[in-house]
MDTraj code that builds the backbone (N, CA, C; nanometers):
import mdtraj as md
import numpy as np

residues = "MET SER ILE PRO ALA PHE ALA VAL ARG LEU GLN ASP ASP PRO VAL HIS GLU GLU GLU ALA VAL LYS TYR LEU MET LEU ILE HIS GLN GLY ASP THR PRO THR PRO GLN ASP PRO ASP ALA TRP GLY ARG LEU SER GLU GLN GLU GLN GLN GLN SER ARG VAL VAL ASP GLU ALA ARG ARG SER LEU SER LEU ALA GLU ILE ARG TYR LYS GLU GLY ALA ASP ASP ILE LEU ALA THR LEU ASP ALA GLN ARG THR LEU PHE GLN ALA GLU ASP GLN LEU ALA SER LEU ARG LEU SER ARG LEU GLU ALA ALA VAL ALA LEU TYR LYS ALA LEU GLY GLY ASP TRP GLN ALA ALA GLY".split()
xyz = np.array([
    [2.2989, -0.9507, 2.1310],
    [2.3126, -0.8154, 2.0820],
    [2.4598, -0.7789, 2.0842],
    [2.5095, -0.7286, 1.9738],
    [2.6488, -0.6892, 1.9691],
    [2.6587, -0.5388, 1.9853],
    [2.7479, -0.4962, 2.0715],
    [2.7677, -0.3544, 2.0987],
    [2.8990, -0.3136, 2.0343],
    [2.8963, -0.2049, 1.9524],
    [3.0209, -0.1612, 1.8910],
    [3.1272, -0.1314, 1.9962],
    [3.2529, -0.1548, 1.9609],
    [3.3644, -0.1380, 2.0551],
    [3.3710, 0.0023, 2.1119],
    [3.3455, 0.1042, 2.0308],
    [3.3530, 0.2408, 2.0820],
    [3.2480, 0.2658, 2.1892],
    [3.1322, 0.1980, 2.1785],
    [3.0271, 0.2164, 2.2786],
    [3.0706, 0.1567, 2.4126],
    [3.1406, 0.0459, 2.4080],
    [3.1884, -0.0152, 2.5319],
    [3.2861, 0.0787, 2.6017],
    [3.3770, 0.1385, 2.5256],
    [3.4724, 0.2331, 2.5837],
    [3.4006, 0.3550, 2.6418],
    [3.2958, 0.4018, 2.5763],
    [3.2258, 0.5214, 2.6221],
    [3.1440, 0.4946, 2.7479],
    [3.1141, 0.3695, 2.7764],
    [3.0360, 0.3410, 2.8954],
    [3.1115, 0.3782, 3.0221],
    [3.2436, 0.3888, 3.0149],
    [3.3221, 0.4318, 3.1298],
    [3.3322, 0.5830, 3.1393],
    [3.2810, 0.6539, 3.0396],
    [3.2884, 0.7993, 3.0332],
    [3.1500, 0.8562, 3.0616],
    [3.1253, 0.9082, 3.1835],
    [2.9917, 0.9548, 3.2179],
    [2.9439, 1.0701, 3.1311],
    [3.0363, 1.1463, 3.0748],
    [2.9958, 1.2601, 2.9913],
    [2.9290, 1.2126, 2.8631],
    [2.9788, 1.1046, 2.8048],
    [2.9270, 1.0577, 2.6769],
    [2.8396, 0.9331, 2.6895],
    [2.8191, 0.8845, 2.8089],
    [2.7420, 0.7617, 2.8258],
    [2.5992, 0.7778, 2.7755],
    [2.5344, 0.8893, 2.8080],
    [2.3963, 0.9102, 2.7655],
    [2.3870, 0.9148, 2.6128],
    [2.4827, 0.9818, 2.5481],
    [2.4816, 0.9881, 2.4028],
    [2.5024, 0.8504, 2.3416],
    [2.5892, 0.7720, 2.4031],
    [2.6132, 0.6367, 2.3533],
    [2.4869, 0.5516, 2.3644],
    [2.4160, 0.5645, 2.4750],
    [2.2915, 0.4890, 2.4931],
    [2.1886, 0.5325, 2.3898],
    [2.1760, 0.6626, 2.3674],
    [2.0817, 0.7119, 2.2657],
    [2.1175, 0.6572, 2.1281],
    [2.2468, 0.6565, 2.0987],
    [2.2901, 0.6059, 1.9691],
    [2.2561, 0.4578, 1.9553],
    [2.2838, 0.3806, 2.0588],
    [2.2535, 0.2372, 2.0523],
    [2.1042, 0.2129, 2.0355],
    [2.0219, 0.2964, 2.0994],
    [1.8772, 0.2831, 2.0816],
    [1.8395, 0.3147, 1.9369],
    [1.9010, 0.4162, 1.8800],
    [1.8707, 0.4532, 1.7424],
    [1.9096, 0.3441, 1.6434],
    [2.0254, 0.2815, 1.6631],
    [2.0685, 0.1824, 1.5646],
    [1.9817, 0.0575, 1.5672],
    [1.9075, 0.0387, 1.6739],
    [1.8193, -0.0781, 1.6806],
    [1.6775, -0.0458, 1.6372],
    [1.6542, 0.0754, 1.5860],
    [1.5211, 0.1130, 1.5383],
    [1.5013, 0.0800, 1.3913],
    [1.6018, 0.0368, 1.3224],
    [1.5825, 0.0024, 1.1824],
    [1.7028, 0.0362, 1.0985],
    [1.6832, 0.1226, 1.0009],
    [1.7873, 0.1528, 0.9030],
    [1.8764, 0.2682, 0.9445],
    [1.8933, 0.2896, 1.0721],
    [1.9818, 0.3955, 1.1176],
    [2.1248, 0.3555, 1.0882],
    [2.2031, 0.4459, 1.0303],
    [2.3388, 0.4100, 0.9928],
    [2.4282, 0.3786, 1.1120],
    [2.5176, 0.2859, 1.0922],
    [2.6166, 0.2515, 1.1939],
    [2.7538, 0.2525, 1.1286],
    [2.8597, 0.2632, 1.2082],
    [2.9926, 0.2567, 1.1488],
    [3.0167, 0.1257, 1.0742],
    [2.9507, 0.0183, 1.1146],
    [2.9681, -0.1102, 1.0491],
    [2.8835, -0.1214, 0.9220],
    [2.7919, -0.0293, 0.9002],
    [2.7001, -0.0359, 0.7861],
    [2.6924, 0.0996, 0.7176],
    [2.7949, 0.1367, 0.6408],
    [2.7947, 0.2674, 0.5768],
    [2.6865, 0.2821, 0.4706],
    [2.6352, 0.1721, 0.4169],
    [2.5297, 0.1798, 0.3162],
    [2.3966, 0.2252, 0.3745],
    [2.3826, 0.2216, 0.5061],
    [2.2563, 0.2622, 0.5682],
    [2.2260, 0.4094, 0.5406],
    [2.3318, 0.4927, 0.5349],
    [2.3080, 0.6355, 0.5039],
    [2.2417, 0.6485, 0.3678],
    [2.2890, 0.5707, 0.2717],
    [2.2306, 0.5739, 0.1376],
    [2.0865, 0.5269, 0.1382],
    [2.0583, 0.4238, 0.2183],
    [1.9203, 0.3743, 0.2266],
    [1.8283, 0.4793, 0.2879],
    [1.8751, 0.5464, 0.3938],
    [1.7920, 0.6505, 0.4544],
    [1.7668, 0.7637, 0.3558],
    [1.8685, 0.8024, 0.2848],
    [1.8548, 0.9086, 0.1852],
    [1.7587, 0.8658, 0.0747],
    [1.7706, 0.7410, 0.0322],
    [1.6810, 0.6891, -0.0712],
    [1.5360, 0.6852, -0.0220],
    [1.5163, 0.6429, 0.1022],
    [1.3810, 0.6418, 0.1589],
    [1.3229, 0.7829, 0.1620],
    [1.4065, 0.8791, 0.1976],
    [1.3613, 1.0175, 0.2024],
    [1.3230, 1.0670, 0.0630],
    [1.4030, 1.0330, -0.0371],
    [1.3715, 1.0733, -0.1736],
    [1.2422, 1.0084, -0.2219],
    [1.2247, 0.8805, -0.1899],
    [1.1013, 0.8118, -0.2288],
    [0.9804, 0.8756, -0.1612],
    [0.9947, 0.9085, -0.0338],
    [0.8834, 0.9703, 0.0378],
    [0.8555, 1.1099, -0.0178],
    [0.9572, 1.1789, -0.0619],
    [0.9384, 1.3100, -0.1235],
    [0.8556, 1.2969, -0.2514],
    [0.8802, 1.1915, -0.3276],
    [0.7993, 1.1669, -0.4479],
    [0.6549, 1.1342, -0.4104],
    [0.6363, 1.0610, -0.3011],
    [0.5012, 1.0310, -0.2534],
    [0.4289, 1.1606, -0.2173],
    [0.4989, 1.2518, -0.1514],
    [0.4391, 1.3807, -0.1150],
    [0.4002, 1.4578, -0.2408],
    [0.4877, 1.4582, -0.3410],
    [0.4566, 1.5274, -0.4667],
    [0.3308, 1.4708, -0.5320],
    [0.3202, 1.3389, -0.5331],
    [0.2017, 1.2749, -0.5910],
    [0.0762, 1.3048, -0.5087],
    [0.0904, 1.3105, -0.3780],
    [-0.0242, 1.3419, -0.2922],
    [-0.0714, 1.4858, -0.3164],
    [0.0236, 1.5765, -0.3388],
    [-0.0141, 1.7154, -0.3713],
    [-0.0899, 1.7211, -0.5035],
    [-0.0403, 1.6463, -0.6007],
    [-0.1080, 1.6424, -0.7312],
    [-0.2482, 1.5850, -0.7167],
    [-0.2608, 1.4808, -0.6381],
    [-0.3906, 1.4186, -0.6147],
    [-0.4867, 1.5168, -0.5464],
    [-0.4356, 1.5914, -0.4507],
    [-0.5202, 1.6916, -0.3828],
    [-0.5639, 1.7991, -0.4807],
    [-0.4738, 1.8439, -0.5634],
    [-0.5077, 1.9458, -0.6626],
    [-0.6192, 1.8972, -0.7546],
    [-0.6078, 1.7733, -0.8001],
    [-0.7123, 1.7172, -0.8861],
    [-0.8444, 1.7013, -0.8111],
    [-0.8382, 1.6598, -0.6862],
    [-0.9598, 1.6439, -0.6062],
    [-1.0290, 1.7788, -0.5857],
    [-0.9497, 1.8847, -0.5630],
    [-1.0079, 2.0181, -0.5460],
    [-1.0754, 2.0657, -0.6748],
    [-1.0123, 2.0387, -0.7881],
    [-1.0722, 2.0766, -0.9165],
    [-1.2027, 2.0021, -0.9374],
    [-1.2011, 1.8725, -0.9109],
    [-1.3238, 1.7921, -0.9270],
    [-1.4348, 1.8426, -0.8347],
    [-1.3998, 1.8803, -0.7119],
    [-1.4989, 1.9327, -0.6173],
    [-1.5563, 2.0662, -0.6665],
    [-1.4686, 2.1557, -0.7110],
    [-1.5133, 2.2874, -0.7592],
    [-1.6022, 2.2763, -0.8823],
    [-1.5765, 2.1746, -0.9645],
    [-1.6563, 2.1552, -1.0856],
    [-1.7824, 2.0728, -1.0592],
    [-1.7988, 2.0260, -0.9366],
    [-1.9183, 1.9512, -0.9009],
    [-1.9140, 1.8044, -0.9370],
    [-1.7992, 1.7547, -0.9769],
    [-1.7873, 1.6147, -1.0169],
    [-1.7660, 1.5224, -0.8977],
    [-1.7327, 1.5791, -0.7830],
    [-1.7047, 1.4978, -0.6642],
    [-1.7519, 1.5723, -0.5408],
    [-1.7695, 1.4988, -0.4314],
    [-1.8102, 1.5635, -0.3069],
    [-1.6873, 1.6040, -0.2248],
    [-1.7114, 1.6720, -0.1161],
    [-1.6034, 1.7238, -0.0318],
    [-1.5233, 1.6118, 0.0344],
    [-1.5839, 1.4957, 0.0529],
    [-1.5129, 1.3857, 0.1189],
    [-1.3893, 1.3414, 0.0411],
    [-1.3971, 1.3422, -0.0909],
    [-1.2813, 1.3052, -0.1721],
    [-1.1680, 1.4056, -0.1512],
    [-1.2024, 1.5335, -0.1409],
    [-1.1020, 1.6366, -0.1165],
    [-1.0420, 1.6205, 0.0228],
    [-1.1254, 1.5934, 0.1211],
    [-1.0760, 1.5738, 0.2573],
    [-0.9856, 1.4506, 0.2667],
    [-1.0217, 1.3443, 0.1956],
    [-0.9367, 1.2248, 0.1936],
    [-0.8011, 1.2559, 0.1302],
    [-0.8024, 1.3336, 0.0234],
    [-0.6766, 1.3706, -0.0426],
    [-0.5919, 1.4579, 0.0496],
    [-0.6564, 1.5469, 0.1237],
    [-0.5823, 1.6298, 0.2201],
    [-0.5192, 1.5437, 0.3289],
    [-0.5966, 1.4499, 0.3803],
    [-0.5452, 1.3625, 0.4857],
    [-0.4265, 1.2808, 0.4345],
    [-0.4369, 1.2307, 0.3135],
    [-0.3276, 1.1547, 0.2537],
    [-0.2019, 1.2408, 0.2410],
    [-0.2191, 1.3647, 0.1953],
    [-0.1051, 1.4554, 0.1829],
    [-0.0424, 1.4827, 0.3194],
    [-0.1240, 1.5110, 0.4185],
    [-0.0707, 1.5413, 0.5518],
    [0.0034, 1.4219, 0.6106],
    [-0.0484, 1.3023, 0.5897],
    [0.0201, 1.1826, 0.6383],
    [0.1535, 1.1625, 0.5669],
    [0.1555, 1.1867, 0.4369],
    [0.2801, 1.1723, 0.3608],
    [0.3825, 1.2755, 0.4056],
    [0.3388, 1.4000, 0.4292],
    [0.4292, 1.5045, 0.4759],
    [0.4821, 1.4724, 0.6156],
    [0.3954, 1.4185, 0.6984],
    [0.4371, 1.3809, 0.8340],
    [0.5419, 1.2695, 0.8291],
    [0.5219, 1.1719, 0.7428],
    [0.6185, 1.0629, 0.7287],
    [0.7516, 1.1160, 0.6759],
    [0.7465, 1.2097, 0.5812],
    [0.8694, 1.2685, 0.5280],
    [0.9454, 1.3433, 0.6375],
    [0.8718, 1.4202, 0.7175],
    [0.9361, 1.4922, 0.8279],
    [0.9970, 1.3950, 0.9285],
    [0.9287, 1.2852, 0.9557],
    [0.9812, 1.1846, 1.0482],
    [1.1094, 1.1204, 0.9943],
    [1.1124, 1.0923, 0.8653],
    [1.2330, 1.0349, 0.8051],
    [1.3500, 1.1320, 0.8144],
    [1.3236, 1.2584, 0.7848],
    [1.4299, 1.3594, 0.7931],
    [1.4805, 1.3726, 0.9364],
    [1.3869, 1.3756, 1.0307],
    [1.4254, 1.3871, 1.1707],
    [1.5093, 1.2669, 1.2143],
    [1.4681, 1.1481, 1.1760],
    [1.5431, 1.0269, 1.2123],
    [1.6842, 1.0306, 1.1555],
    [1.6965, 1.0722, 1.0303],
    [1.8282, 1.0784, 0.9675],
    [1.9181, 1.1788, 1.0395],
    [1.8643, 1.2953, 1.0718],
    [1.9442, 1.3979, 1.1383],
    [1.9765, 1.3602, 1.2830],
    [1.8797, 1.3019, 1.3546],
    [1.9057, 1.2571, 1.4916],
    [2.0132, 1.1489, 1.4944],
    [2.0081, 1.0596, 1.3969],
    [2.1084, 0.9539, 1.3906],
    [2.2470, 1.0117, 1.3657],
    [2.2545, 1.1123, 1.2814],
    [2.3839, 1.1746, 1.2535],
    [2.4396, 1.2408, 1.3792],
    [2.3554, 1.3133, 1.4517],
    [2.4001, 1.3801, 1.5741],
    [2.4359, 1.2775, 1.6808],
    [2.3547, 1.1733, 1.6938],
    [2.3820, 1.0708, 1.7947],
    [2.5139, 0.9997, 1.7652],
    [2.5387, 0.9695, 1.6392],
    [2.6645, 0.9046, 1.6032],
    [2.7818, 0.9975, 1.6330],
    [2.7684, 1.1230, 1.5986],
    [2.8741, 1.2210, 1.6231],
    [2.9046, 1.2298, 1.7729],
    [2.8002, 1.2398, 1.8546],
    [2.8199, 1.2489, 1.9995],
    [2.8762, 1.1191, 2.0562],
    [2.8257, 1.0055, 2.0084],
    [2.8715, 0.8764, 2.0602],
    [3.0188, 0.8524, 2.0278],
    [3.0644, 0.9098, 1.9197],
    [3.2046, 0.8940, 1.8841],
    [3.2939, 0.9947, 1.9559],
    [3.2331, 1.0751, 2.0458],
    [3.3099, 1.1664, 2.1270],
    [3.3095, 1.3097, 2.0775],
    [3.2292, 1.3389, 1.9777],
    [3.2207, 1.4755, 1.9269],
    [3.1536, 1.5676, 2.0263],
    [3.1856, 1.6929, 2.0187],
    [3.1259, 1.7908, 2.1081],
    [3.0246, 1.8722, 2.0303],
    [2.9189, 1.9092, 2.0952],
    [2.8137, 1.9861, 2.0329],
    [2.7961, 2.1150, 2.1108],
    [2.8227, 2.2271, 2.0452],
    [2.8080, 2.3565, 2.1104],
    [2.7095, 2.4410, 2.0327],
    [2.6186, 2.5060, 2.1059],
    [2.5207, 2.5926, 2.0419],
    [2.5912, 2.7198, 1.9952],
    [2.5491, 2.7706, 1.8817],
    [2.6076, 2.8938, 1.8309],
    [2.5630, 3.0115, 1.9187],
    [2.6529, 3.1038, 1.9395],
    [2.6094, 3.2203, 2.0160],
    [2.7052, 3.2752, 2.1116],
])
top = md.Topology()
chain = top.add_chain()
for i, resn in enumerate(residues, 1):
    res = top.add_residue(resn, chain, resSeq=i)
    for name in ("N", "CA", "C"):
        top.add_atom(name, md.element.get_by_symbol(name[0]), res)
traj = md.Trajectory(xyz[None], top)
């Protein structure tokens, strides 16, 4: 396992050590961007856009399932399946967004940035 040079330096800094560890854990979870891989940000953004299209299609599918149910062409199970599919797609989209934002904050903190709450 290779550890970025900045992470090694931060290990001597107790204030930023926890953030550095969190960042290192994040970069080993998959497509989390690293300073050595600037294209990862684009991949995460692309994944988010693709998942957004999946959510749009799931909404359309639910709408059609509801129409079919109201017209008596289908039973309630088809509508419930479409709802479950939509909820799973929305959950995955939220997870992708959260991962992208957590990675950005972790990288910022690991590089020595300070985070202050507004107020």
